[in-house]
Structures are given as C-alpha cells and as structure tokens.
Z-matrix of the N, CA and C atoms (Angstrom, degrees):
N
C 1 1.466
C 2 1.525 1 108.20
N 3 1.328 2 111.27 1 140.74
C 4 1.485 3 112.72 2 176.47
C 5 1.484 4 110.54 3 -72.71
N 6 1.303 5 115.22 4 148.74
C 7 1.461 6 119.25 5 -179.43
C 8 1.513 7 108.89 6 -86.33
N 9 1.306 8 115.09 7 136.74
C 10 1.494 9 121.74 8 177.21
C 11 1.510 10 107.83 9 -99.33
N 12 1.304 11 114.89 10 121.32
C 13 1.484 12 115.04 11 179.94
C 14 1.493 13 111.69 12 -62.37
N 15 1.267 14 115.18 13 141.67
C 16 1.460 15 118.15 14 -179.62
C 17 1.530 16 111.27 15 -78.53
N 18 1.283 17 111.90 16 143.07
C 19 1.485 18 118.16 17 177.92
C 20 1.523 19 109.33 18 -75.41
N 21 1.248 20 116.10 19 130.57
C 22 1.487 21 116.35 20 -179.87
C 23 1.504 22 111.38 21 -57.76
N 24 1.289 23 114.70 22 136.78
C 25 1.456 24 121.11 23 -179.10
C 26 1.522 25 109.59 24 -90.74
N 27 1.322 26 117.50 25 127.56
C 28 1.457 27 123.75 26 177.10
C 29 1.503 28 108.16 27 -109.93
N 30 1.260 29 117.27 28 126.53
C 31 1.461 30 122.22 29 -177.43
C 32 1.494 31 108.91 30 -62.11
N 33 1.296 32 114.92 31 135.29
C 34 1.466 33 119.95 32 -177.27
C 35 1.513 34 112.74 33 -65.69
N 36 1.338 35 117.00 34 -25.20
C 37 1.453 36 116.66 35 179.95
C 38 1.517 37 112.10 36 -65.77
N 39 1.370 38 115.54 37 -27.11
C 40 1.464 39 117.51 38 178.39
C 41 1.500 40 112.10 39 -96.24
N 42 1.375 41 115.64 40 -30.10
C 43 1.453 42 118.55 41 -175.31
C 44 1.509 43 112.74 42 -99.06
N 45 1.329 44 115.59 43 -32.03
C 46 1.442 45 118.76 44 -174.46
C 47 1.511 46 110.03 45 88.44
N 48 1.348 47 118.34 46 173.52
C 49 1.458 48 121.07 47 -177.68
C 50 1.518 49 110.56 48 -64.53
N 51 1.255 50 116.49 49 144.25
C 52 1.452 51 122.48 50 178.82
C 53 1.522 52 108.99 51 -83.45
N 54 1.274 53 113.31 52 133.84
C 55 1.484 54 117.63 53 -179.49
C 56 1.530 55 109.79 54 -77.93
N 57 1.308 56 115.17 55 142.45
C 58 1.463 57 120.25 56 177.70
C 59 1.498 58 108.61 57 -79.45
N 60 1.325 59 115.35 58 125.10
C 61 1.465 60 116.40 59 -177.54
C 62 1.504 61 111.29 60 -65.92
N 63 1.325 62 115.85 61 145.36
C 64 1.460 63 119.88 62 178.15
C 65 1.512 64 108.38 63 -74.26
N 66 1.357 65 113.35 64 158.35
C 67 1.442 66 118.16 65 -178.02
C 68 1.498 67 110.69 66 -64.10
N 69 1.286 68 115.76 67 135.09
C 70 1.456 69 121.48 68 176.30
C 71 1.516 70 112.68 69 82.42
N 72 1.281 71 119.21 70 -2.00
C 73 1.456 72 120.08 71 -179.46
C 74 1.520 73 108.86 72 -120.74
N 75 1.288 74 115.27 73 143.66
C 76 1.468 75 118.91 74 175.36
C 77 1.510 76 109.41 75 -70.83
N 78 1.276 77 114.59 76 144.75
C 79 1.465 78 118.59 77 178.50
C 80 1.522 79 109.92 78 -70.00
N 81 1.274 80 116.20 79 135.70
C 82 1.484 81 118.09 80 179.54
C 83 1.503 82 111.15 81 -65.80
N 84 1.299 83 112.29 82 151.50
C 85 1.449 84 118.06 83 177.96
C 86 1.516 85 109.06 84 -66.27
N 87 1.297 86 115.77 85 127.43
C 88 1.477 87 117.47 86 -178.06
C 89 1.538 88 110.32 87 -61.31
N 90 1.356 89 114.46 88 137.66
C 91 1.481 90 120.73 89 179.47
C 92 1.513 91 108.13 90 -110.19
N 93 1.314 92 116.22 91 135.68
C 94 1.453 93 117.55 92 -179.65
C 95 1.523 94 110.77 93 -66.47
N 96 1.317 95 115.39 94 144.35
C 97 1.454 96 121.32 95 177.00
C 98 1.517 97 109.20 96 -78.40
N 99 1.296 98 116.10 97 121.83
C 100 1.473 99 115.68 98 -179.03
C 101 1.504 100 111.53 99 -65.24
N 102 1.281 101 115.23 100 142.86
C 103 1.462 102 120.13 101 177.01
C 104 1.514 103 112.06 102 -75.15
N 105 1.272 104 116.11 103 -177.82
C 106 1.486 105 119.49 104 179.70
C 107 1.527 106 111.30 105 -61.64
N 108 1.393 107 116.95 106 137.34
C 109 1.458 108 122.49 107 -179.16
C 110 1.515 109 109.70 108 -75.47
N 111 1.298 110 115.73 109 135.44
C 112 1.498 111 116.33 110 176.74
C 113 1.503 112 111.03 111 -64.74
N 114 1.265 113 113.48 112 148.53
C 115 1.468 114 118.63 113 -179.17
C 116 1.501 115 109.63 114 -62.09
N 117 1.350 116 114.77 115 136.64
C 118 1.469 117 119.86 116 -179.35
C 119 1.528 118 109.38 117 -68.47
N 120 1.290 119 115.32 118 135.84
C 121 1.471 120 116.48 119 177.84
C 122 1.512 121 110.76 120 -63.31
N 123 1.278 122 114.35 121 147.20
C 124 1.472 123 119.24 122 179.97
C 125 1.507 124 109.13 123 -63.52
N 126 1.372 125 114.43 124 134.90
C 127 1.465 126 121.17 125 179.87
C 128 1.498 127 109.74 126 -92.03
N 129 1.270 128 115.72 127 132.92
C 130 1.473 129 116.04 128 177.59
C 131 1.507 130 109.97 129 -64.94
N 132 1.308 131 116.94 130 146.54
C 133 1.441 132 122.01 131 178.51
C 134 1.521 133 111.03 132 -64.88
N 135 1.360 134 115.80 133 153.22
C 136 1.457 135 120.27 134 -179.94
C 137 1.516 136 110.01 135 -71.86
N 138 1.298 137 116.20 136 131.52
C 139 1.460 138 117.14 137 179.93
C 140 1.520 139 110.22 138 -68.90
N 141 1.285 140 117.44 139 138.79
C 142 1.456 141 122.11 140 178.63
C 143 1.520 142 110.57 141 -73.48
N 144 1.321 143 118.16 142 174.61
C 145 1.462 144 119.84 143 179.76
C 146 1.507 145 111.59 144 -60.78
N 147 1.315 146 114.10 145 137.60
C 148 1.457 147 118.48 146 -178.61
C 149 1.521 148 109.31 147 -72.96
N 150 1.255 149 115.73 148 136.02
C 151 1.471 150 121.00 149 176.72
C 152 1.531 151 109.77 150 -106.93
N 153 1.296 152 116.38 151 136.93
C 154 1.474 153 116.58 152 179.10
C 155 1.508 154 111.41 153 -64.86
N 156 1.279 155 113.22 154 143.31
C 157 1.465 156 118.82 155 179.37
C 158 1.523 157 108.83 156 -66.30
N 159 1.326 158 117.68 157 126.99
C 160 1.457 159 118.70 158 -179.37
C 161 1.517 160 110.68 159 -61.74
N 162 1.335 161 115.87 160 140.93
C 163 1.450 162 117.44 161 179.43
C 164 1.518 163 112.55 162 -62.56
N 165 1.285 164 113.58 163 147.45
C 166 1.460 165 118.52 164 179.12
C 167 1.514 166 109.39 165 -71.30
N 168 1.294 167 115.99 166 127.47
C 169 1.451 168 119.98 167 179.10
C 170 1.537 169 109.63 168 -71.18
N 171 1.359 170 111.79 169 126.29
C 172 1.450 171 117.28 170 -179.55
C 173 1.505 172 109.76 171 -97.18
N 174 1.278 173 113.62 172 132.58
C 175 1.465 174 119.26 173 178.79
C 176 1.510 175 108.51 174 -80.49
N 177 1.339 176 118.84 175 122.97
C 178 1.482 177 118.84 176 179.17
C 179 1.504 178 110.36 177 -59.52
N 180 1.325 179 114.22 178 143.38
C 181 1.471 180 119.59 179 -177.64
C 182 1.526 181 111.41 180 -65.65
N 183 1.307 182 113.82 181 -45.18
C 184 1.469 183 116.48 182 -176.35
C 185 1.508 184 110.92 183 -116.56
N 186 1.303 185 116.96 184 29.42
C 187 1.442 186 118.91 185 -178.56
C 188 1.508 187 110.70 186 86.42
N 189 1.314 188 117.45 187 163.97
C 190 1.466 189 121.78 188 -179.48
C 191 1.505 190 108.97 189 -68.27
N 192 1.334 191 116.22 190 139.35
C 193 1.460 192 118.69 191 179.65
C 194 1.511 193 110.90 192 -67.28
N 195 1.271 194 114.22 193 143.58
C 196 1.467 195 118.45 194 -179.86
C 197 1.510 196 109.93 195 -72.98
N 198 1.337 197 115.18 196 139.98
C 199 1.444 198 119.89 197 179.42
C 200 1.517 199 109.20 198 -70.92
N 201 1.347 200 116.11 199 135.72
C 202 1.454 201 118.13 200 -178.73
C 203 1.514 202 110.15 201 -67.52
N 204 1.286 203 115.06 202 135.13
C 205 1.461 204 120.59 203 177.76
C 206 1.512 205 109.94 204 -82.26
N 207 1.310 206 116.74 205 176.14
C 208 1.471 207 120.53 206 179.86
C 209 1.517 208 110.01 207 -62.28
N 210 1.330 209 114.00 208 130.14
C 211 1.470 210 118.76 209 -179.65
C 212 1.509 211 109.80 210 -74.98
N 213 1.293 212 113.20 211 148.50
C 214 1.477 213 119.27 212 178.60
C 215 1.505 214 108.82 213 -71.85
N 216 1.332 215 118.03 214 142.97
C 217 1.467 216 120.08 215 -179.93
C 218 1.525 217 110.14 216 -61.92
N 219 1.328 218 112.57 217 137.26
C 220 1.453 219 117.80 218 179.91
C 221 1.511 220 110.41 219 -68.21
N 222 1.309 221 115.55 220 135.94
C 223 1.469 222 120.89 221 178.28
C 224 1.511 223 107.35 222 -90.42
N 225 1.338 224 118.56 223 117.75
C 226 1.451 225 119.25 224 -177.91
C 227 1.525 226 110.27 225 -63.51
N 228 1.332 227 113.40 226 132.18
C 229 1.448 228 118.14 227 178.69
C 230 1.521 229 109.79 228 -78.22
N 231 1.296 230 114.16 229 152.00
C 232 1.459 231 118.76 230 -179.91
C 233 1.528 232 108.93 231 -64.63
N 234 1.341 233 115.47 232 136.28
C 235 1.459 234 119.70 233 -178.57
C 236 1.525 235 109.06 234 -64.88
N 237 1.326 236 115.34 235 130.76
C 238 1.460 237 120.48 236 -179.92
C 239 1.520 238 108.26 237 -73.41
N 240 1.329 239 116.14 238 140.77
C 241 1.456 240 121.90 239 179.42
C 242 1.512 241 108.49 240 -70.55
N 243 1.333 242 117.89 241 140.99
C 244 1.470 243 119.52 242 -179.61
C 245 1.528 244 110.54 243 -69.15
N 246 1.312 245 115.00 244 151.26
C 247 1.464 246 121.33 245 174.42
C 248 1.530 247 108.17 246 -72.21
N 249 1.348 248 116.67 247 142.34
C 250 1.463 249 120.63 248 -177.52
C 251 1.524 250 109.30 249 -115.98
N 252 1.315 251 115.28 250 128.85
C 253 1.473 252 121.88 251 175.76
C 254 1.517 253 109.40 252 -120.34
N 255 1.305 254 115.45 253 138.10
C 256 1.487 255 121.01 254 179.85
C 257 1.516 256 108.58 255 -113.39
N 258 1.338 257 114.93 256 129.24
C 259 1.471 258 122.12 257 175.24
C 260 1.539 259 106.68 258 -116.49
N 261 1.321 260 117.00 259 108.08
C 262 1.486 261 119.34 260 -179.95
C 263 1.527 262 110.67 261 -61.62
N 264 1.318 263 114.58 262 133.61
C 265 1.476 264 120.54 263 178.68
C 266 1.502 265 108.53 264 -162.17
N 267 1.310 266 115.50 265 151.16
C 268 1.458 267 120.45 266 174.65
C 269 1.522 268 109.00 267 -78.58
N 270 1.356 269 117.07 268 163.91
C 271 1.466 270 117.74 269 177.76
C 272 1.525 271 112.26 270 -56.96
N 273 1.341 272 117.45 271 -33.17
C 274 1.464 273 120.60 272 179.50
C 275 1.540 274 112.30 273 -72.80
N 276 1.305 275 116.38 274 -29.34
C 277 1.470 276 119.45 275 -176.72
C 278 1.517 277 114.46 276 -104.33
N 279 1.331 278 116.58 277 3.32
C 280 1.483 279 119.33 278 -177.56
C 281 1.528 280 111.42 279 -66.33
N 282 1.319 281 116.43 280 -36.71
C 283 1.458 282 117.75 281 -178.01
C 284 1.520 283 111.45 282 -69.82
N 285 1.320 284 116.42 283 -38.95
C 286 1.476 285 118.87 284 176.91
C 287 1.528 286 110.41 285 -65.73
N 288 1.333 287 117.22 286 -38.49
C 289 1.447 288 121.00 287 178.23
C 290 1.534 289 110.79 288 -63.56
N 291 1.329 290 116.28 289 -37.50
C 292 1.465 291 120.32 290 178.84
C 293 1.521 292 110.17 291 -67.32
N 294 1.342 293 116.42 292 -39.67
C 295 1.472 294 119.33 293 178.04
C 296 1.532 295 111.14 294 -63.89
N 297 1.337 296 115.82 295 -39.53
C 298 1.473 297 118.44 296 177.66
C 299 1.521 298 111.04 297 -65.75
N 300 1.316 299 116.69 298 -38.77
C 301 1.473 300 119.89 299 178.25
C 302 1.522 301 110.58 300 -63.97
N 303 1.338 302 118.00 301 -39.14
C 304 1.456 303 120.44 302 178.09
C 305 1.528 304 111.04 303 -65.53
N 306 1.351 305 116.00 304 -40.46
C 307 1.473 306 118.58 305 178.25
C 308 1.531 307 111.01 306 -61.18
N 309 1.326 308 116.28 307 -41.39
C 310 1.478 309 119.80 308 -179.77
C 311 1.529 310 110.45 309 -65.57
N 312 1.324 311 115.86 310 -37.56
C 313 1.475 312 119.15 311 179.35
C 314 1.525 313 110.42 312 -64.57
N 315 1.310 314 117.08 313 -43.59
C 316 1.460 315 120.40 314 -179.16
C 317 1.523 316 111.49 315 -68.42
N 318 1.361 317 115.21 316 -37.37
C 319 1.459 318 118.62 317 178.51
C 320 1.531 319 111.71 318 -67.41
N 321 1.320 320 116.60 319 -26.59
C 322 1.465 321 120.15 320 -178.83
C 323 1.531 322 111.96 321 -84.30
N 324 1.323 323 116.75 322 -4.05
C 325 1.464 324 119.46 323 175.55
C 326 1.498 325 115.60 324 113.94
N 327 1.325 326 117.62 325 -0.62
C 328 1.467 327 120.83 326 176.97
C 329 1.508 328 110.59 327 -67.03
N 330 1.283 329 117.79 328 137.47
C 331 1.466 330 121.05 329 174.88
C 332 1.519 331 109.94 330 -74.64
N 333 1.340 332 117.60 331 144.69
C 334 1.467 333 118.96 332 179.28
C 335 1.515 334 113.15 333 -55.81
N 336 1.325 335 117.22 334 -36.77
C 337 1.457 336 120.07 335 -179.62
C 338 1.521 337 113.68 336 -69.79
N 339 1.336 338 117.92 337 -4.62
C 340 1.476 339 120.42 338 178.93
C 341 1.519 340 112.06 339 -86.21
N 342 1.320 341 118.61 340 -7.52
C 343 1.466 342 121.44 341 -167.36
C 344 1.529 343 110.77 342 -115.95
N 345 1.325 344 114.55 343 133.50
C 346 1.469 345 123.51 344 173.03
C 347 1.519 346 108.08 345 -122.96
N 348 1.346 347 115.63 346 131.68
C 349 1.450 348 120.61 347 -179.00
C 350 1.533 349 108.06 348 -116.77
N 351 1.327 350 116.23 349 127.99
C 352 1.456 351 121.82 350 -179.64
C 353 1.526 352 108.75 351 -116.54
N 354 1.306 353 116.37 352 133.76
C 355 1.463 354 121.06 353 177.96
C 356 1.535 355 108.97 354 -115.29
N 357 1.327 356 115.20 355 142.31
C 358 1.463 357 120.05 356 179.81
C 359 1.512 358 112.84 357 -94.76
N 360 1.335 359 117.68 358 -20.91
C 361 1.457 360 121.32 359 -177.72
C 362 1.526 361 109.76 360 -113.44
N 363 1.352 362 115.68 361 -119.27
C 364 1.474 363 120.88 362 -179.71
C 365 1.524 364 108.89 363 -64.67
N 366 1.311 365 114.60 364 143.91
C 367 1.455 366 119.76 365 179.86
C 368 1.529 367 111.07 366 -69.59
N 369 1.316 368 114.17 367 153.52
C 370 1.472 369 119.45 368 175.61
C 371 1.554 370 108.62 369 -68.03
N 372 1.325 371 116.60 370 143.67
C 373 1.493 372 118.55 371 -179.77
C 374 1.537 373 112.63 372 -53.59
N 375 1.334 374 117.60 373 -34.44
C 376 1.478 375 119.21 374 179.20
C 377 1.523 376 110.03 375 -62.49
N 378 1.346 377 116.40 376 -43.85
C 379 1.462 378 119.26 377 180.00
C 380 1.532 379 111.51 378 -63.99
N 381 1.340 380 116.31 379 -41.87
C 382 1.451 381 118.54 380 177.07
C 383 1.523 382 112.28 381 -60.91
N 384 1.314 383 116.16 382 -39.47
C 385 1.466 384 120.41 383 -179.68
C 386 1.526 385 111.27 384 -65.40
N 387 1.344 386 116.53 385 -46.97
C 388 1.469 387 119.66 386 -179.09
C 389 1.526 388 111.91 387 -67.96
N 390 1.310 389 118.13 388 -35.80
C 391 1.458 390 120.32 389 179.88
C 392 1.520 391 111.32 390 -69.08
N 393 1.332 392 117.15 391 -19.91
C 394 1.451 393 119.70 392 177.77
C 395 1.535 394 111.54 393 -65.53
N 396 1.337 395 117.23 394 -19.79
C 397 1.444 396 121.81 395 177.98
C 398 1.541 397 111.90 396 -93.28
N 399 1.308 398 116.53 397 -0.22
C 400 1.444 399 121.18 398 179.15
C 401 1.523 400 111.43 399 108.67
N 402 1.316 401 115.54 400 155.20
C 403 1.467 402 120.43 401 -177.62
C 404 1.523 403 111.67 402 -66.01
N 405 1.338 404 117.28 403 -33.55
C 406 1.463 405 119.39 404 -179.26
C 407 1.531 406 110.58 405 -61.30
N 408 1.321 407 116.78 406 -44.77
C 409 1.467 408 120.01 407 178.19
C 410 1.517 409 111.39 408 -67.39
N 411 1.331 410 114.75 409 -36.43
C 412 1.473 411 119.56 410 -178.95
C 413 1.529 412 110.62 411 -63.83
N 414 1.321 413 117.30 412 -47.80
C 415 1.471 414 118.83 413 -177.59
C 416 1.535 415 111.41 414 -77.92
N 417 1.327 416 116.59 415 -19.41
C 418 1.467 417 118.39 416 173.07
C 419 1.518 418 110.67 417 -65.28
N 420 1.348 419 116.27 418 -34.90
C 421 1.461 420 119.80 419 175.73
C 422 1.536 421 109.97 420 -64.20
N 423 1.334 422 116.22 421 -38.05
C 424 1.464 423 119.84 422 178.52
C 425 1.519 424 110.62 423 -65.31
N 426 1.331 425 116.96 424 -46.23
C 427 1.460 426 121.13 425 -177.26
C 428 1.522 427 111.90 426 -65.57
N 429 1.333 428 116.83 427 -32.33
C 430 1.477 429 119.67 428 178.93
C 431 1.514 430 110.55 429 -65.43
N 432 1.328 431 117.98 430 -33.57
C 433 1.465 432 121.91 431 177.49
C 434 1.497 433 114.47 432 63.15
N 435 1.349 434 117.93 433 30.29
C 436 1.457 435 121.12 434 -178.28
C 437 1.511 436 114.14 435 -98.14
N 438 1.340 437 116.57 436 -11.55
C 439 1.487 438 119.33 437 -173.73
C 440 1.517 439 109.18 438 -142.92
N 441 1.326 440 115.06 439 168.68
C 442 1.456 441 121.19 440 174.19
C 443 1.522 442 107.01 441 -60.78
N 444 1.331 443 115.46 442 135.68
C 445 1.466 444 119.24 443 -178.97
C 446 1.523 445 108.65 444 -114.37
N 447 1.329 446 115.01 445 133.36
C 448 1.466 447 121.69 446 -178.71
C 449 1.520 448 108.04 447 -113.20
N 450 1.337 449 116.18 448 130.31
C 451 1.468 450 120.50 449 -177.21
C 452 1.515 451 110.24 450 -139.38
N 453 1.305 452 114.37 451 143.33
C 454 1.473 453 120.02 452 174.19
C 455 1.533 454 108.26 453 -74.02
N 456 1.324 455 115.32 454 150.36
C 457 1.464 456 120.18 455 -177.13
C 458 1.546 457 110.69 456 -60.45
N 459 1.326 458 117.48 457 -27.47
C 460 1.451 459 120.65 458 -178.13
C 461 1.523 460 111.95 459 -68.64
N 462 1.334 461 118.36 460 -26.04
C 463 1.478 462 120.34 461 -178.22
C 464 1.530 463 111.44 462 -118.33
N 465 1.323 464 117.48 463 4.93
C 466 1.467 465 119.63 464 -175.25
C 467 1.529 466 113.56 465 -67.40
N 468 1.342 467 116.42 466 -17.24
C 469 1.465 468 117.77 467 178.61
C 470 1.517 469 111.58 468 -65.53
N 471 1.320 470 117.06 469 -19.21
C 472 1.472 471 120.33 470 178.14
C 473 1.522 472 111.82 471 -80.88
N 474 1.328 473 117.29 472 -16.41
C 475 1.455 474 121.15 473 -178.60
C 476 1.523 475 111.17 474 -72.05
N 477 1.285 476 116.34 475 147.37
C 478 1.468 477 121.73 476 179.38
C 479 1.520 478 110.56 477 -85.22
N 480 1.310 479 115.81 478 166.50
C 481 1.475 480 121.04 479 178.80
C 482 1.520 481 110.70 480 -67.77
N 483 1.326 482 116.25 481 138.45
C 484 1.461 483 122.53 482 175.28
C 485 1.512 484 108.62 483 -132.85
N 486 1.328 485 117.28 484 156.93
C 487 1.471 486 118.72 485 -176.88
C 488 1.527 487 113.32 486 -58.42
N 489 1.337 488 118.99 487 -36.70
C 490 1.464 489 122.59 488 -178.47
C 491 1.509 490 109.51 489 -126.14
N 492 1.319 491 116.22 490 133.50
C 493 1.451 492 122.23 491 174.25
C 494 1.537 493 108.11 492 -124.13
N 495 1.314 494 114.80 493 128.86
C 496 1.483 495 121.50 494 177.34
C 497 1.508 496 108.26 495 -112.42
N 498 1.321 497 116.88 496 127.95
C 499 1.459 498 122.01 497 179.77
C 500 1.517 499 107.80 498 -112.00
N 501 1.329 500 115.10 499 128.87
C 502 1.474 501 121.80 500 173.57
C 503 1.514 502 107.14 501 -106.77
N 504 1.326 503 116.85 502 107.36
C 505 1.474 504 121.13 503 177.20
C 506 1.529 505 105.74 504 -84.35
N 507 1.309 506 115.83 505 81.98
C 508 1.471 507 122.59 506 -173.83
C 509 1.492 508 111.87 507 -109.30
N 510 1.332 509 116.78 508 43.01
C 511 1.483 510 120.73 509 176.33
C 512 1.514 511 110.18 510 104.57
N 513 1.329 512 113.43 511 -150.89
C 514 1.445 513 119.35 512 -176.13
C 515 1.525 514 111.32 513 92.63
N 516 1.307 515 116.39 514 -176.41
C 517 1.473 516 119.64 515 178.66
C 518 1.519 517 112.47 516 -58.50
N 519 1.303 518 117.16 517 159.10
C 520 1.450 519 120.51 518 -177.67
C 521 1.512 520 112.41 519 -60.92
N 522 1.330 521 117.15 520 -29.30
C 523 1.471 522 121.58 521 -179.80
C 524 1.504 523 113.58 522 -88.53
N 525 1.338 524 117.19 523 1.34
C 526 1.457 525 119.60 524 -174.15
C 527 1.519 526 111.44 525 -62.87
N 528 1.379 527 115.09 526 -46.41
C 529 1.456 528 117.93 527 -178.50
C 530 1.531 529 110.58 528 -66.50
N 531 1.333 530 116.13 529 -36.64
C 532 1.453 531 119.01 530 -178.93
C 533 1.498 532 113.96 531 -63.52
N 534 1.341 533 118.11 532 -29.29
C 535 1.454 534 121.66 533 179.32
C 536 1.536 535 111.29 534 -94.48
N 537 1.342 536 116.70 535 -29.78
C 538 1.478 537 119.65 536 -175.86
C 539 1.535 538 110.98 537 -75.19
N 540 1.339 539 117.19 538 -38.87
C 541 1.476 540 118.60 539 -175.57
C 542 1.531 541 112.41 540 -67.75
N 543 1.336 542 120.62 541 -45.70
C 544 1.467 543 117.48 542 176.13
C 545 1.526 544 112.98 543 -61.43
N 546 1.345 545 117.23 544 -35.90
C 547 1.459 546 120.63 545 177.63
C 548 1.521 547 110.76 546 -66.20
N 549 1.334 548 116.47 547 -43.74
C 550 1.462 549 120.19 548 178.98
C 551 1.514 550 111.13 549 -64.10
N 552 1.327 551 116.88 550 -37.36
C 553 1.461 552 120.51 551 178.58
C 554 1.515 553 111.13 552 -63.36
N 555 1.321 554 117.78 553 -36.28
C 556 1.490 555 121.08 554 179.53
C 557 1.521 556 111.31 555 -74.90
N 558 1.317 557 118.37 556 -22.04
C 559 1.461 558 120.99 557 -178.58
C 560 1.515 559 112.43 558 -94.02
N 561 1.312 560 119.27 559 -11.96
C 562 1.461 561 122.19 560 -177.75
C 563 1.517 562 109.93 561 -86.34
N 564 1.325 563 115.86 562 123.70
C 565 1.446 564 119.80 563 179.24
C 566 1.510 565 113.37 564 -82.60
N 567 1.333 566 118.07 565 -37.71
C 568 1.474 567 120.04 566 -175.86
C 569 1.515 568 112.57 567 -131.23
N 570 1.337 569 119.02 568 -32.72
C 571 1.451 570 121.64 569 -171.50
C 572 1.522 571 110.58 570 -145.46
N 573 1.337 572 115.65 571 133.53
C 574 1.463 573 122.31 572 175.79
C 575 1.528 574 107.23 573 -122.69
N 576 1.340 575 114.86 574 121.15
C 577 1.454 576 121.50 575 179.92
C 578 1.538 577 107.12 576 -113.36
N 579 1.319 578 116.64 577 126.02
C 580 1.455 579 122.25 578 -179.41
C 581 1.503 580 109.51 579 -117.56
N 582 1.317 581 116.16 580 124.01
C 583 1.480 582 122.70 581 -179.99
C 584 1.538 583 106.71 582 -110.80
N 585 1.343 584 116.75 583 117.65
C 586 1.446 585 119.64 584 179.80
C 587 1.508 586 111.96 585 167.68
N 588 1.335 587 114.01 586 -164.06
C 589 1.454 588 120.60 587 -179.47
C 590 1.525 589 109.57 588 -70.42
N 591 1.344 590 116.68 589 121.03
C 592 1.486 591 118.98 590 -177.81
C 593 1.512 592 113.59 591 -57.54
N 594 1.349 593 117.63 592 -38.24
C 595 1.459 594 118.89 593 -178.14
C 596 1.531 595 111.48 594 -64.43
N 597 1.322 596 114.11 595 -44.92
C 598 1.504 597 117.41 596 179.23
C 599 1.516 598 110.23 597 -64.54
N 600 1.310 599 116.73 598 -42.45
C 601 1.465 600 120.02 599 -177.90
C 602 1.508 601 111.57 600 -65.94
N 603 1.323 602 116.99 601 -44.70
C 604 1.462 603 120.26 602 -178.96
C 605 1.513 604 111.99 603 -65.92
N 606 1.317 605 117.29 604 -31.81
C 607 1.465 606 118.65 605 178.14
C 608 1.530 607 110.60 606 -66.34
N 609 1.365 608 115.68 607 -36.73
C 610 1.452 609 119.02 608 179.53
C 611 1.510 610 109.79 609 -76.51
N 612 1.338 611 117.68 610 -45.14
C 613 1.455 612 120.27 611 -179.88
C 614 1.512 613 112.85 612 -63.67
N 615 1.338 614 115.81 613 -34.39
C 616 1.461 615 119.73 614 179.17
C 617 1.504 616 112.56 615 -73.20
N 618 1.337 617 117.09 616 -11.77
C 619 1.472 618 119.91 617 -179.38
C 620 1.528 619 111.93 618 -85.73
N 621 1.336 620 115.67 619 6.02
C 622 1.454 621 117.49 620 174.68
C 623 1.509 622 114.91 621 120.06
N 624 1.287 623 118.60 622 11.40
C 625 1.481 624 120.01 623 178.72
C 626 1.540 625 108.48 624 -73.73
C-alpha cells in the first residue's frame, strides 16, 4: 500500500477548532490565529505652531530719548527787499535793453517762468501777439508760469510775483514810470532791473521805492 503522508497537526490552542468543510467545497487552508498585538508605541504629541522668539529688549545707553514737545510756531522773517539794477537807455532803446537783460538772465540759468517784463509805453511784440488770441489765452500763459511774461504797466497789477522783474521805461504818459516802478518793486522777489533814463528812474526810486 502506498503511504499517505500525514497532515501536520496544529495544536488547537494556537489554531483553534477546525471548521468542517461544507459539502462540495474544499476545506479552506487553515490560517494561524494571530497572537496578541504588541502595544503601540506612544506617539509624540503634535507640536503647536511655532512662535517667533521675542526680540531681546535692549537697554538704551543713555536712557530713552525724550519725546519732542510741540514746536514753537515759526516767526515769518521780514521779506528781503529785491536788489535793484539800473540799465541806462533812451525811451526808444529801453525795450531792446530789456530784451538783452532777459537774454542774460536766461543764459545765467534763470528759468523763463522766473521773469516778468513790464513796459510803460508800447507793448512788447510778444504781448501784442498773445493778446491777438484774446485776453483769456493771454492770462492763461501768465498762470501757467512756463515762459517769460510781458505786461503793459496798465495791467501789470494783475501779474503775480516773480523772482525777477524787468521794467522797460519806453515812453508812455509822464506818470507811467512813477506808477510802474513801485508796482514792479512789489512784484520782484529777488531782483528788479530798470531800463530807461537814469534821471527819471532815480527820481522815482529816490521817492521811496
């Protein structure tokens, strides 16, 4: 007779009772019963959000600086009188002398918007040209402050203060210079240049301009 190998015997304490196979089905392969599970190692707690280390407080060397108190209101200084320059010229040549003075100012670095030119007699050709487009356009050029502005003495009171004022005493009524020079003096921020007859100019300037 052929020998039938013996089925290995598994102790029931480790395997447990063997199930009876159902009819028509092969008995399942016995599976070992797992032993007790080892205790899970303790899990470290989740770290909380990291907080930045507070900066180290530095002790001031000479103590905390004192808070500035309210500053005293500034006292406006008296406006300095503009410097006055006289360029001798006849009434016929005063306008040309004024143009030359403006050219020298611009060549020395003055901005065109810094200069105001006032005429006592015939208007400067630039003023005549701009007025041909209407007074609104003419005074818009003045308000823009981008170029030399030329004004007749009769309307110069409307002009704003500029650093340099050039006056051309080129005729006009006898009182034209007497009214134009004080006005020009009040409009000049730093420099007043007067082109005309020295005797007429000095008589007006000596009267308190």
